N, C-alpha and C positions, 0 to 999 in steps of 0.2 A: 704533393701533399702527403704527409705521413698519417698513419692511422692513429686516432686519438687514444684508443685503448692501449696501443703499443707504447706510445709516449708516456702515458701515466703509469704503466706497469714496468717501464724501463727508465725511471727518472734519472738515475745516476749515469746511465749510458748516454741519455739524451743531453744531460747537462754537460758531460765531458765533450760530446760532439759539438755543442754550441760554443764551448770554451775554445776548442781546437780550431774552430772556424772563425773565431773572433766575432761571433754574432751574439748580440745581447737579446735575451728574451726571458721573461719571468714565467716559468712553468706553473707557478702558483695561480696565475690568472686562469690557465686552462683547468686546473684542478678545482678551483672555486666555481667556475662556470659549470663544469661537469657535475659537481656536487649539487648545485642548484637545479640543474636539468633533471637529475635523477629524482630529487625531492619533488619537483613539480609533476613528473610522470607518475610517481607514486600517489600524490594527492589527486591527480586527475583520474587515475584508475579507481581509487577509493570512491570518489564522487560519482563516477559513472556506475559503479556497482550499487551505490546507495540510490542513485536515480532509477536504475532498473528495478530495484526492489520497491521503490516508491511507486513506480508505474504499475507494478503488479498489485500493490495495495489499492491504488486508485481503481483499477479494473475490478477488483474484488468488492470494493465499497460500492461502486456504481451497480454492480450486479445484485448486491443485497439491498440497494435503495438507500444507502447511507450517504451523508453529506461528505463529498471528497474535496471541498474547496480548499481546506487547509493543506491537505496532501498535495494538491495540484500547485498551490503557491510555493510549497517547499521544493517541488520538482523544478519550478520555474527559476527559483533562486539558485538551485544547484546548477542549472543550465547556464545561467549568467556567470556563475563562478567558474565553470568549466571553460567558457569562452575566454574569460580573462586569463586563466592559466594557459590555455592554448596560445593566446597572443604573446604572453611572456615567454613561453617555450620557444615560439618561433624567433623571438628576439635573441634568446640565448643561443639557439642553434646557428643563427646568422653570425653572432659574435664569435662563436667557436670556429665557424668556417673562415671568417675573416682573419682570425689569429692564426689558424693552421696554414692559411695561404702565405703567411709571412715567415714561416719556419723553414729553414733549409733542409735539404735531404740529409739523411744519415750517411755516414761514410763507410766505404768498403773497408774490410780489415787490411786490404793491401794498399790503401791510401796512406802515405807517410804523414806523420805529424810534423808540422813546420809552421813558420810565421809568414813567409812570403815566397816570391819566386826564387829567391836565393837558396831556399831549402828544397827545391825540386831535384831529386836525383836523376842523373842521366842513365837511361836504361840501355841504350845502344846508339852507336854512331855508324853512319853509312857515308862512304865517299871521303875524299880528302880535299880540303880547300886548295884551289889553284895557287901557285906561286907566281905572281906577276913580276915582270921585269920593269914595271913602271908603277907609279902610285895609282891604284884603282880609284876611279871617280864614283860619286854617288849617282844613282839612276837619274835624278832630275837634271844634272848637268849633261849627262850623255844624251838623254831623250830630247831635251830642248835643243841641243846642238844638231841632232839628227832631224829635228822638225816633226817628231812623232808624238809629242806631248806639249800642251799649252796650258800652263798653270794660271797665267794672267787671264786668259779667256774664260777659264772655269770660274774665277772670282767675279769677272764682269757679268757672266750669265747668271750666276747664282750668288755665291758668297765664298768665303775661305773654305778650304777642304772640299772643293769640287774641282775636277780637272777635265779638260777636253783631250781625248786621244784622237790623233789624226793619222791618215795614211797608213803606213805599215805598223804604227802603234796600235791603231784600232784593229787592223787586220790580224796582228798577233794575238790580241785579246780574244778575238773571235776564234782563232785557230786553237788557242788553249782550251776554250770552252768546248769546242767540238771534240778535241782530243780526249779530254777528261770524260765527257759523256759517252763517247765510243768505248773507252776502256771499261767504264763501270757497267755499261749495258751489255756489251758484247763478250767481255771476259769475266767480269765479276758477278754477273747475274742480276743486276738491279733493273727494276722497271722504271723507265723514264717518265716523269710527270711534268706537266707545265701547270703549276697552281696559280691561283690569284695572287697578285702582289699586294693586295689589301685584305685584311681579315677583321672579323668582329672582336670585341673585347673578350668574349668567352673563349675564343680560340687562343689568344695570348695568355689568358689565365691557365688554359690547359697545359701549356708547355712551361709555365713559370715566369714568363716575362712580366706579366701583371699579377699583382699590383706593384711588386717591388721595383721594377725598372721602368716605370712610366716616364720618368724624366729623360730617359735615353731614347724614347720612341717618338715618331712623328704621327700625330693624330690628325685626321681629316676633320675640319671644322664643321660643326652641325651634323655630323654623321657618326654612327657607331662603327667607324672604320679606322684602321691604323695601317700605315705602310709597314711591311714585314721587315724585321731586323735580320732575318735569316730564313731560308726555305725550310729549316727544321720545323717552324711553326705550322705552316699549312700541311706539310707532309706527314707529321706525326698525328695531326688531328684528323686526317682522312678517315681513320677508323674509330673516331670518338663515338661514345655512346652505342657501341655495338658489342655483341658477343661473338667472337670468332671461334672457329673449330681449330683445335690444336693441329690437326692434319694439314691445315692451310699455312701454318707458320713455318719459317719466318716470312714476314713481308719485308721486302727490301726495295726501297724507293730512292731514286736520285733525281735531282732537278737542278737546272741552271736558273738562277733568278738574280736580279739586282737586289741589293740589300740596303736598308736605310737606317742609320743610327745617328743620334745627335752627338754621341761621344761626350755626354755632359760631364762625366767624371775624369776626362783626360785632357783638361786644358793645359796647354804648354808642352804636350807630348807629341813628337813626330809631326810638327807643324809643316814641315817641308815634304814635298813629294807625295807619293801614293800610299804611304804606309797606313795612315789613319784618316780615311775619308768619310764624309757623311753619306755618300752613295758609292757602293762598290759591288763588283760582280763576284759571285761565288757558285761553285758546284757543290751541292750538299748531298750527303748520304744519310738515310734513316733506316733503322731496322726495328721491327716489332717481333718479339719472340717470347719464349717461355722463360721463367726464372732459372730453370736448370741449364739452359743453353746460353744465357745472356753474356757470361764472361768469355766464353769461347767466341761468341759473335763479336765482342769488343776487340779481341785479338785479330779477328778476320777483317773487321771494318778498318782497324788501324793499318793493317797490312795493305789493304786496298788504297788507302791514302798515301802510304809510303811508296807504292809502286809508281804513282804519278811522278814523284820526285826522282825515283830511280831511273825511270825511262827518260826523264829530262836531264839526267846526269847532274843533279844539283846536290851538293853535300848537305847533309842534315843530321840531326840527332833527335832522339825521342826521350822526353822527360815524363816522369810520373808526378803529376801535380800534387803538392802537399795540401794539408787541411786548410792552411791559411791563404791558399791561392786558387783553390778549386772553385768551380762555378756553383751557384745557388742550388741548382736542381740535380747536380751530378753526384753519384756515389764514388765514381772513379773516373779519372780523365788522363789520357795521354796527350801531350802536346808535341807536335812535330815542329821543330825549329830549323829553318833553312839558313845556310851560311850567307852572309852579306859582306862581300869584300870591303866595301867602303866603310862599314862600321866595325869590321874585324870581330864580328860576333855573330852568334846564331839568334834569329828572331822568329817568333811564332808565325806559322803559316797554316796550321790546322790543329783543331782540338777534336779529339775523339772520346766520347763520353758514354758511360752506362748510367742511365738514370734509374735503373731498377724499376719499381712500380710507382715512383714518385709522380711522374706525369700521368700515368695510366689512371691513378686514383682521381686526379683532378679532372680528367676528361671522360671518365666512365668507360675505359677501354679494357675489356675482359675477354677471356677465352674459356672454352669448355674442354677440359682434359679428355684425352682420347679414351681413358679408362672409365669415363662417365662420372668422375668425381665432381665435387663442388666447383662451381664457376670461380675462376681466379683472375686476379689482375695480371695483365701482361707486363713484360719489361720492354722499355723503349731505349734505343740507342741513337746517337747522332754523331756525325763527324763531317768536317769540311773535306771535300774531295777534289779540289781544294780551293782556297781563296785565290781567285784569278788575278786580281791586281797585285797581290804580294808575289805571286808566281812570276808575273811580268817583271816586277822589280828584280827578283832573283835571277831571272834569265838575262836581263840587260846587264846587271852587275857582274855576274859570273862569266858571261860570254863576251865581255867587252874586250876591245883590242886597243893597242896604244894609239892607233891612228883615228880613234873615235868611232869606228864601225863596230857592229855587234854581230857575231855569228848566230845563226839560228840552230837550235838543238836538232839533231838528226830526226828525232821522232816527230818534230813539227814540220819538217820540210814538205811532206805530202799535203799538209793542211795549208801551206803557203805557196801552192802551185809550183813547187820545185825551187823556190827562192832559198838560198843558203846564207845570205847575210843582209844586213841593213846598213846602207851607207847614205851619207848626206847627198841628196839629189841636187 
């Protein structure tokens, strides 16, 4: 959530941001509500001053034996008027809050302006796609032939976009999770957390999923509980409504969780395989830090995600998301896109974002500067470290062999009890 005063005092900048994001919002609505709010506050303060003066006169009248009935009636009427104004003020402030919750974050100066994913510049590339001596197959054909994935059973047990991993498929998924968590905790300095997989509405509001993305979420019937779409939601909210000491920052959290998304806006996209599932596994990274350090922390967080792919020896590149493709709550985002041989293209496997103070304002997350200055809102960052199912796809496709077997990346062999390949049993 952005600061109302900043929006109204930077109208041109905010309007340009909304245009560049292709997000429609009439800022005149905010200006009108704020004007009425200020007017009511002024009226209320004037009435309270008059009521106080009337109360003083009533006291003086009673002391001198005069009839204070008319004065007291006037005070009562002013009290009723104040209550009415207070009620209207509460309505206006709730309307302002509701509108502010639907406005996206402002953009970093280093976020490029563009229309869609085609305008995302490539920042760097790592690794070289393998040259196969045969036509590489998609992961679903390889995995089904090996008996490590069952897409039909996933549909039978749930519905489309659910999958059953079996045998060494499930084992590799678990190995990837353990490998990522070990890397982030032992080398990168993150604290591992196991959060709830369901959260309250206020928690989703804090990170920006609600109210805008309600249709993409799964809600528990008759409960104020939602299944989490990403561990970013509970991890970032751990410090909500608190004032941290600057000396304790940054907080760095990592967690493995299943994630649940309806993917309501992606009908017809990646309907085969594991690419776009309603339930998927992810290892997430979250950082809470000061505004002065947040962009250095973004580079560090992105490098942490990249190291996962480097150790797995998976070719990838990093793109800087443009204004028309960036997420609602992010000021700047790097996407890591891994090479998929069957598609002959790079596909997203991690997003690393700096939300600046956008989420912190929504969840009341502040810190006290070390120099004793005024309490400030913290900056929050998040990144996939990384999406486990998509990593499994990339491993299967990049490590496939012509005979249908799949080699296991060297870094995963210890997590697979020394197994170096997957073959059909």
